[in-house]
C-alpha positions, -999 to 999 in steps of 0.1 A, spaced: -882 427 -24 -892 393 -39 -858 387 -55 -830 374 -32 -798 383 -51 -789 409 -77 -755 405 -94 -740 439 -101 -710 441 -124 -689 468 -142 -671 456 -174 -650 468 -203 -637 446 -231 -643 413 -213 -655 391 -242 -631 363 -235 -643 357 -199 -677 372 -193 -696 341 -204 -678 320 -179 -687 344 -151 -724 347 -161 -727 310 -166 -713 304 -131 -741 324 -114 -770 307 -132 -793 295 -104 -776 317 -79 -788 352 -88 -822 364 -96 -812 394 -118 -780 406 -135 -770 443 -137 -741 451 -160 -726 485 -164 -703 488 -195 -677 515 -193 -667 516 -229 -663 482 -245 -652 481 -281 -654 443 -284 -684 419 -281 -688 422 -244 -722 439 -245 -735 415 -272 -726 385 -250 -740 401 -218 -774 408 -235 -778 370 -239 -780 368 -201 -798 399 -191 -817 429 -205 -801 452 -178 -770 463 -197 -762 500 -194 -735 523 -207 -716 545 -183 -689 570 -193 -656 560 -176 -640 587 -154 -611 569 -137 -634 562 -108 -644 526 -99 -667 537 -71 -688 559 -95 -693 529 -118 -701 505 -90 -726 529 -75 -743 532 -109 -748 495 -110 -764 496 -75 -791 520 -87 -807 493 -108 -806 464 -83 -840 452 -69 -831 422 -48 -826 420 -11 -789 412 -14 -763 424 -38 -734 402 -51 -705 420 -68 -683 401 -92 -658 411 -119 -659 395 -153 -627 376 -147 -642 360 -116 -666 330 -112 -684 309 -86 -683 272 -81 -717 257 -90 -715 233 -60 -717 264 -37 -749 279 -52 -774 261 -29 -754 268 2 -749 304 -5 -786 310 -13 -797 292 18 -773 312 40 -787 345 27 -824 333 30 -818 326 67 -800 359 74 -821 386 90 -814 423 88 -810 448 116 -825 483 120 -794 500 133 -767 484 110 -762 471 75 -748 436 69 -721 426 45 -705 392 39 -668 386 33 -660 359 7 -626 342 2 -611 353 -31 -589 327 -47 -565 347 -69 -546 326 -95 -511 342 -97 -491 321 -123 -487 328 -160 -520 310 -166 -546 294 -143 -528 270 -121 -547 256 -90 -513 252 -72 -505 289 -75 -532 307 -55 -531 337 -32 -562 339 -10 -577 372 2 -610 383 16 -635 407 0 -669 422 9 -688 408 -21 -723 404 -7 -742 432 12 -777 445 18 -794 464 -10 -800 496 10 -798 532 -2 -775 540 28 -748 517 14 -725 529 -14 -689 527 -26 -662 553 -20 -626 558 -33 -618 558 -70 -599 525 -68 -599 496 -44 -633 509 -36 -647 504 -1 -683 499 11 -694 530 30 -724 543 49 -729 578 63 -756 569 88 -753 532 96 -727 509 110 -716 482 85 -710 448 100 -689 421 82 -693 384 86 -675 356 68 -691 331 44 -671 300 32 -680 302 -5 -650 312 -26 -648 335 -56 -622 324 -82 -603 351 -99 -578 348 -128 -572 386 -134 -538 384 -117 -524 359 -141 -496 373 -162 -515 370 -195 -546 388 -181 -526 416 -165 -506 423 -196 -537 421 -218 -556 447 -199 -527 471 -188 -541 469 -153 -509 478 -136 -505 511 -155 -542 520 -151 -543 513 -113 -510 532 -107 -522 562 -126 -554 564 -106 -536 560 -73 -509 585 -80 -536 611 -89 -550 605 -54 -516 608 -36 -515 637 -11 -497 642 22 -530 634 39 -535 602 19 -500 591 28 -510 591 64 -536 564 57 -520 530 61 -544 512 37 -537 537 10 -500 532 15 -506 494 12 -526 496 -21 -502 521 -36 -473 499 -26 -490 470 -44 -494 491 -75 -456 500 -74 -449 462 -71 -469 455 -102 -449 482 -120 -417 468 -107 -408 499 -87 -395 480 -56 -379 508 -37 -410 529 -37 -431 499 -28 -408 491 1 -410 526 15 -448 526 14 -450 491 30 -427 501 58 -448 532 65 -479 511 64 -465 485 88 -456 512 113 -493 523 114 -510 489 112 -519 462 136 -526 425 131 -563 433 135 -563 452 102 -577 432 73 -546 439 51 -520 431 77 -510 396 68 -508 405 31 -487 436 40 -464 414 60 -460 389 32 -455 416 6 -429 435 26 -409 403 34 -409 394 -4 -399 430 -13 -371 432 12 -357 399 -1 -359 412 -37 -341 444 -26 -315 423 -9 -324 439 24 -317 406 42 -314 419 77 -348 436 75 -363 405 59 -349 382 86 -363 404 114 -397 405 98 -398 367 93 -388 361 129 -415 386 140 -441 367 119 -431 333 132 -437 346 167 -471 361 158 -483 332 137 -468 299 150 -476 268 130 -481 288 97 -461 276 67 -456 310 51 -428 322 73 -408 290 75 -409 290 37 -397 326 36 -369 317 60 -358 288 38 -357 312 8 -335 336 29 -310 309 39 -309 297 3 -296 332 -7 -266 325 15 -259 290 3 -269 276 36 -286 247 19 -288 223 48 -304 249 70 -328 260 42 -338 223 38 -348 222 74 -370 252 71 -387 240 39 -394 206 56 -408 226 86 -431 244 62 -444 211 49 -448 197 84 -469 228 94 -492 221 65 -495 183 73 -503 191 110 -528 218 101 -546 195 75 -549 168 102 -564 194 126 -587 207 98 -574 243 99 -556 265 74 -518 262 73 -512 294 54 -519 331 58 -515 343 22 -506 315 -2 -512 278 1 -482 272 -21 -459 282 9 -468 248 24 -468 227 -7 -453 236 -41 -428 262 -31 -410 241 -5 -412 210 -27 -396 230 -56 -368 242 -33 -362 208 -18 -358 193 -53 -333 221 -62 -313 219 -29 -310 182 -27 -299 181 -63 -272 207 -57 -260 187 -27 -259 155 -47 -287 139 -28 -303 125 -60 -327 100 -44 -342 128 -22 -343 152 -51 -363 127 -72 -387 120 -43 -395 157 -39 -397 162 -76 -422 134 -81 -443 148 -52 -443 181 -69 -453 166 -102 -483 149 -86 -495 184 -75 -484 202 -107 -484 175 -135 -478 202 -161 -448 218 -145 -425 207 -173 -394 224 -159 -397 200 -129 -404 171 -152 -371 178 -170 -352 180 -137 -366 147 -125 -359 131 -159 -323 143 -158 -318 129 -123 -331 95 -134 -308 95 -165 -278 104 -143 -287 76 -119 -286 53 -149 -322 42 -145 -333 18 -172 -359 30 -197 -386 7 -185 -382 20 -149 -385 56 -162 -416 48 -182 -432 31 -152 -424 60 -130 -440 86 -153 -470 63 -158 -477 68 -120 -474 106 -125 -496 105 -157 -518 74 -153 -541 86 -181 -517 108 -200 -534 134 -223 -521 144 -257 -504 175 -241 -487 153 -215 -474 129 -241 -460 159 -259 -443 170 -227 -427 136 -221 -415 135 -257 -399 169 -255 -382 162 -222 -368 130 -237 -357 151 -266 -340 178 -245 -321 152 -225 -308 133 -255 -328 101 -246 -328 85 -280 -349 53 -273 -373 71 -249 -379 100 -274 -387 73 -300 -411 56 -275 -430 88 -268 -429 100 -304 -450 69 -313 -476 80 -286 -481 115 -301 -514 125 -316 -505 162 -320 -480 174 -345 -448 188 -330 -432 221 -341 -408 221 -371 -380 229 -346 -388 199 -324 -393 176 -354 -359 186 -367 -343 181 -333 -359 146 -332 -343 137 -366 -310 150 -353 -312 129 -321 -321 98 -341 -292 105 -366 -317 103 -395 -314 116 -430 -322 151 -439 -359 153 -428 -378 178 -450 -375 207 -473 -374 242 -458 -405 263 -461 -408 301 -460 -428 301 -428 -408 275 -409 -395 286 -375 -365 270 -359 -345 275 -327 -309 285 -331 -291 253 -318 -309 227 -339 -308 249 -369 -270 253 -366 -264 216 -360 -286 207 -390 -267 232 -411 -235 213 -403 -248 177 -403 -268 181 -435 -243 207 -450 -272 231 -457 -268 267 -444 -304 275 -454 -315 261 -420 -301 293 -405 -326 314 -424 -354 298 -405 -341 309 -370 -368 332 -356 -347 349 -329 -327 378 -345 -298 376 -321 -298 338 -323 -298 340 -361 -268 364 -361 -249 342 -336 -256 310 -356 -244 327 -388 -213 339 -370 -205 303 -359 -213 289 -393 -188 313 -408 -161 302 -384 -170 266 -391 -165 271 -428 -133 292 -422 -118 264 -401 -124 239 -429 -104 261 -452 -78 272 -426 -76 249 -396 -52 272 -378 -75 302 -377 -85 316 -342 -121 326 -339 -129 357 -319 -165 351 -307 -190 377 -296 -206 370 -262 -239 359 -277 -221 336 -302 -201 321 -272 -234 315 -253 -249 298 -283 -218 277 -289 -217 265 -253 -254 255 -255 -249 238 -289 -218 219 -277 -238 204 -249 -265 192 -273 -238 178 -297 -223 158 -268 -256 145 -255 -268 136 -291 -235 117 -297 -222 139 -325 -188 134 -310 -167 143 -340 -183 177 -344 -182 183 -306 -145 176 -303 -137 196 -335 -156 227 -323 -144 223 -287 -107 222 -298 -108 247 -326 -137 271 -321 -144 273 -284 -127 301 -265 -119 300 -227 -151 319 -221 -171 293 -241 -155 264 -223 -162 279 -189 -199 284 -199 -201 248 -213 -186 234 -181 -210 254 -160 -239 242 -180 -228 206 -175 -224 212 -138 -258 229 -135 -275 199 -152 -257 174 -130 -231 161 -155 -203 165 -130 -176 143 -145 -174 159 -179 -177 193 -162 -147 186 -139 -126 174 -169 -132 207 -186 -125 226 -154 -92 208 -151 -82 219 -186 -92 255 -178 -73 254 -145 -41 241 -162 -43 270 -186 -50 296 -159 -84 307 -174 -109 293 -149 -137 318 -143 -148 327 -107 -181 309 -112 -162 278 -123 -139 281 -93 -170 281 -70 -184 250 -87 -151 231 -83 -150 243 -47 -185 230 -40 -177 197 -57 -147 193 -36 -166 201 -4 -194 177 -11 -167 151 -18 -152 157 17 -121 176 4 -126 205 27 -92 222 23 -92 220 -15 -128 232 -16 -120 261 7 -91 271 -14 -111 273 -46 -140 293 -29 -116 316 -12 -98 323 -45 -130 329 -63 -141 354 -37 -110 374 -44 -123 379 -80 -160 380 -74 -179 388 -42 -206 361 -43 -231 363 -15 -240 326 -15 -205 311 -8 -206 317 29 -230 288 35 -206 263 19 -178 275 41 -200 274 71 -213 238 65 -182 221 52 -151 239 65 -134 241 99 -143 267 125 -110 284 119 -116 286 81 -151 299 87 -139 327 110 -111 337 86 -135 338 57 -163 355 76 -140 385 83 -134 390 46 -170 383 38 -182 410 62 -157 435 48 -174 430 14 -210 430 29 -207 450 61 -244 454 66 -248 416 71 -231 418 104 -265 421 120 -276 387 108 -272 364 138 -270 332 119 -238 345 102 -221 360 132 -233 337 160 -237 303 143 -246 278 170 -229 248 156 -197 266 147 -189 288 177 
């Protein structure tokens, strides 16, 4: 064999990504073999620009059969297997070819190489959201080597031992991003194949239980996935290649199923097995967060970051499954928790660190912006800060900064960033900008204009033009906006009328009132608050204010609701938390205790634990365990070291 590497692929309807894959292997492979299993797009036309070896193969719900068909045509010494949604970094080509040139083969065994697979797991490709696995992607071209199993196909040999060695050259894979998964119906296809294979004998195979559990996770069948993962764990050892992924998946599944005792036990087991690995401290922080034990959760998230820092200094991996467990996930949670505890400076610090890793995480950008506004930072200081985050801001990043200024009611800053724009904003954002600036009616409505419900409703009132409501794209939002417009008009005719709002209209009114207040439409805000808002609306509005850190106006509304005896359980909890953070332990406890009478909220125990007396905690814990008796097995609830 004169050729060194044959690329073997099976494809179907991959016109959007196949060029990227084939471009990435130029200079790496000596020939390209492509098996097409039924494309109806331009996949084959594109593939033929790279190779003459493009063959049709009738799909029969069997990946191994298609893979083995591709192997038939390979002529090189080594076979590389990639999917169309994968690619290789060009900087690794020389190293990979040299490694294979220097590798000798054995008479009594067949060699295969494991490559790290960097799976992007966000909505789109995001380098900070990667799950790393291993896959046997390079192996000897030998007739004794073939694939078995219809899905999650495995290399097999009937007469030779297959040896596996690691190579450090990653394969990048974006097939697990939300857009790609939905576009290819992968979850349904994989689950269908696996369920057709399911027998009592197969269910004794731990690896089959693992991959079937994964398919159920993708299909959001958590209970079935949990059962299979537990069965798999009982028959697996840390030496199995799937073990660390199984452990991570089972912990995440138990948390989602609210099986907190089981999750806690698994996490503790994992910390003992893998000391110094960020993953499990991060999981522990997420668990404590569920119980409102924010100070303790902060400690574990900081520990996850420290594990990563130590491992990086020692030039070793700090994660088992996802690098984000030692970077973006704890940073995101530290931003959230410090914000909830009123530690604004710490929250901003962690938020800026996160933005430096994920500059296009616009949710975090808005959170940091709101914190700066609440801290009454001057505009120049805010601009300078974000210049450090975006030193060479792109057109998209300027759009993001403009929109965040818009959402937070920053009139002068939205004007500053508006002048930086080189991309046209949407009609809804353009209208919102005019409203924020208190400008004249901006433009005529067009048939194809699409508006969000709140700015359309505000524009209808400010510009006295109900036609704005017709441009609302969301059906429910449009109906709710029309309902509120009708009440607005009725109140002008009959100021003593009492609106009876639907739930969706109440939600929209609360959101719109917050915008009116932040955009300084004070007359409309007060008029609607006094004459249109119900108790439900005011509770929702106050909760929105509290959630976004506008505590003083929120507390003022809570006081009105309390005086009228219409405070919701969620609002009671918020007041209780505010009192506790303000060192009013007895008042805070009273509100939380009363709220628990009305609504059994899992997260309140942490607030009582961290801020109230030992006696108050013991009294509350008794009631809490009556509501959640299975949690008695959680030692950090029943045996808290700094309380008892």
